[in-house]
N, C-alpha and C positions, 0 to 999 in steps of 0.2 A: 240451643238449649236455654230456657228461661232462667233468670237469676233466682236463687233461693231467697226466701223471706228472711232467714236467720243464718248468721255465721257463728259457729262455735269455734273458738280458738283455743288450742292447747299447745303452749310452749313446752318443750320436753328436753330433758338432758339425762341420758342413761336411765330411762324409765320403762324399758321394755317389759319389766316385770309387773308394772302397774297399769300400763296402757290397755291391756285387755279388759280390765274392769270398767274403764271409761267407755270403751267400744261396746261392750255388752249392754250397758245402760242406755247408750244412744240407739242401739238397735231396737230397744223396747219402747222407745218414745211413741206416744199416741199421735203426736204431731211430727210429721216427717219432712216438712218443707224447709230443710236446712242443709247446710254444708258443714263438714268438719275440716277445719284447717289446722294441720299439725306442722309446727315449725320446730325442727330438730336442731337444737342449739349446740351442735358439735358432739353429739353422742358417739361413743366408741363401742356401744353394745349392739344388739341385733335389731335396733329400732327400725331401720330401713326395710329389712325383709319382713318384719312383723307387719308394718303398715301395708306392704304389698298384699299380704294375705287379707288384711282388713278390706282393701279396695276390691278384691275379688269377691268378697262375701257380702258387702254392704249394698243396701238398696238406695242409699243416699251418697252424694258426692263427697269423696275424701281427697283433699289436696295436700300434698306432702312436700316440704321444702327442707333441705339440709343446708346448714351454714356453719361457718367457723364460730366458735363460742363467743357470744357477745353479752351474755347475762340476760336474765328474764325481762328486764325493763325495756331494753331496745328491741328484743324479740317481740314483745307485746305490741309495740308500735309498728313493727314491720307487718304484723298480722292485721292491724287496722288498715294499713295501706293496701293489703291484698284482699281484704274482705269484700265479698260481693253482696252480702245480705243487707237488707234495710235495718235489721236489728242485729245486735252484737253482744255475745256473752263470752267471757273468758272462763275456761274450765281447766282446773289444774290436772296434771297428768296422773294424779293418784286418787282422784275423787270419782263420784258417780252421781247420777241423777235418778230420782224417782220417775216412774213411767209417764206421769202427767206433767212434768216440770215445764217443758217448753210450751205445752198447750196452755197452762195457767198463765205464763208470762206473756205469750202472744195475745191471749184473750183479754188480759188486763190492759195491755197497750191499746188494743182496739176499742176499749171502753173509755179511753182518755181523750178529751178534746184538745185540740192544738192550743187553745187560749189558756190552758192551765199551766203552760210553760214547764212541762215535766221533761226531765232529761234522762231519768233512770227509774226503772221499777225495781225496788229492793224487796227481798223476801228472806225467809228464815232458812237456816241450815240445821241439820241434825247430824249426830255422829253415827258411827256404824252400829251402835246399840239402840238407836231410835230416840236418843235424848236430844232435846233442843239445845243448840249451842248458843250460849249467851242469853240475852233478854229478848222477850217478845216486845212488839210495839204496843204502846198504851192503848191504841185503837187501830182499826183497819177500815179504810185506808188512813194512814198518817201521811200528810203532805208537809214536808219540811226540808230544810237544808241539811247537809252532812254535819255542819257545825252544831245546829240545834239538836240533831239526833244524838250527838255525843255529849254536849255540854248543857243543854236545856232539859232534854228528856233522860239523859244519862243512860242511854242504851249501849250495852256492851256486847261483845261477842261477834263472831263472823256473820256476815250477811252476804247474800248472793243475788244476782238478778240479771237484768237485760237492759241495755241502753240502745240508743240510736247510733248507728255507725257515723252518721253525719255530725253528731255532737262530738264524738271522739276526734274526728278530723279537724274540728275547730280549735282544739287545744293547742296552745302556743308553747313549744318547747325548743330549746337550742340543743339539738341532738349532737352537734359537734362538740359542745362543752361536756356532754354527758357520756360520750363514747369512750370506752376503754378505762372507765373509772370504777369498775366493779359494781358492788351492790348498790342499787338505787331503790329506796322505798316507794311504794305505789302512791303514797300521799303526794309526791311531787306532781303527779298529774290529777289525782282524784280530787284534790281541793278545788281544781278548776271547774268541777261540776257546779259548785256554788256560785261561780261567776256567770254560768250559762243557764241555770234554772234550778228546779226543785226535784227532790226524790218523792216517789209515790210508793209508800211502804205498805206491805200486806203481810198478814200473819198466816202465811202458807209456806210449807216446807218445799223447796225446789232443788235442794242440793244436799248430798250426803258427804259429809266431811270425815274422812278416815283419820282418826287421831292416833298417832304413835307417840306415847308419852316420852319415850327416849328422844325422838326427833324433836318433839315440842320443847323439851328442856334444853336440848342442844341449841335450837334456834334462839330461844330466849336468852341463853347465855352469850351468844355470839352477836345478837342484833346490835347492841351498843358498844361493840368492840372497836378499838382504835382503827382497825383496818377498814372499817366502814365509815370513817370520818367524813369523807367527801359526800357520800350519799345522804348521810344523816344531816349534815349542814345544809344540803340542798332541800331536804325535806322540811326542816325548820324554816328555812327562808321562804319556801313556797307557802307554808302556813301563815307566816307573818305578812307576806305580801297579798295574801287573799283576805285575811281577817283583821287587817290593821284598824279598821273602823270599830272593832269590838273592844278597843283599849279601855273605854270608859265603863262599858257594861260588864266586861269580863277581864278586869285588869290582871288578876292572878294568872289566868290562862295565858294571856298574851305575854306577860313578863316571864312566866315559866318557859315558854317557847323561845323567847328572846335569849334567855340563859342557855338553852340547848343550842341555839344557833351560834352564840359566841364560843361556847365550849368546843363544839366540833369544828368550827372554823379555825380555832387555834390548833386543834389536833391535826387538821388538814394543812397546817402551815400557811394559811392564807394571810396576806398582809392586812394591816389595819385599813388601808385604803380600799382594798377589794372587799373586805368584810363589811364596811360601812356602805360602800357603793351598792352592795347587793340588796339593800333595803330600799323600798320605794317611798315609805312614809317618813317625812322629815322629823316628826316627833320620835319615832323609833330610832332614827339615825342618831338623834341627840342622846337618847337613853343608851344606845349601844356605845357611843363615844365615852360616856361616863363610866360604864361598867367594863369596857374593854380591858383596861389595865388589870382589874381584879381577876378576870378569867385568864389573862395572859400569865399572871403570876401562878395561878393554880395549875396551869398546864406546863 
């Protein structure tokens, strides 16, 4: 059997009540050369039996793996290791795709020459009521880094798209240090895109994001909770080690993230030595040494 062109990865934890929505949208895709990879992160609901019914009904390949709970971050990278497709898209277990989503993304990739150094095609999301989530891009295509997307063009809101599987496999992460530490923000790996190439951004909707206001408020309230201190410190560290050269052009941004790193390193009970050693830039190390006592007193 030939390899699919695209891998769609869905990490799932007790989402048997929302997975049918994902499945129905995948069945309706005008582009069908894809596999659906479902990694069940320790669910206790009927996810396994549900996926068996999907496999019997689908015209595309569905691969299902059940594992002990490891949280979404590590599950995501297991999915990358298992992916067979040339292109890779993560799709949450409670979302859906318009019928032409995969066709748009694959056609866009096929129009991009290798010398453009593109690592990801980024597109728009809409909510279940058809409203665009966040900001549109100032032009299409917009070719830029993640950093410029956020801080130069000030584009906010969820975006979705498709990357190359080989690019994800180039990302350098110490999974031994990250395992068993709970919530890890996606920025820990996403910032690495900017070390590898650029985003190709288009003003086309390819994902339907189902917003539950109660869940949204709950997540917002818990994101910066002390219990997530390890993952948040790692997220700030990844940002600083990726964008340290921006200190002169975006000093407030870098210093704000340095403050976040120091704050959550203290909350994570990291030693002074480990906190400073986590930074790769000597100038940031010096700044962190100066500010360290202040944040230690605050925490």
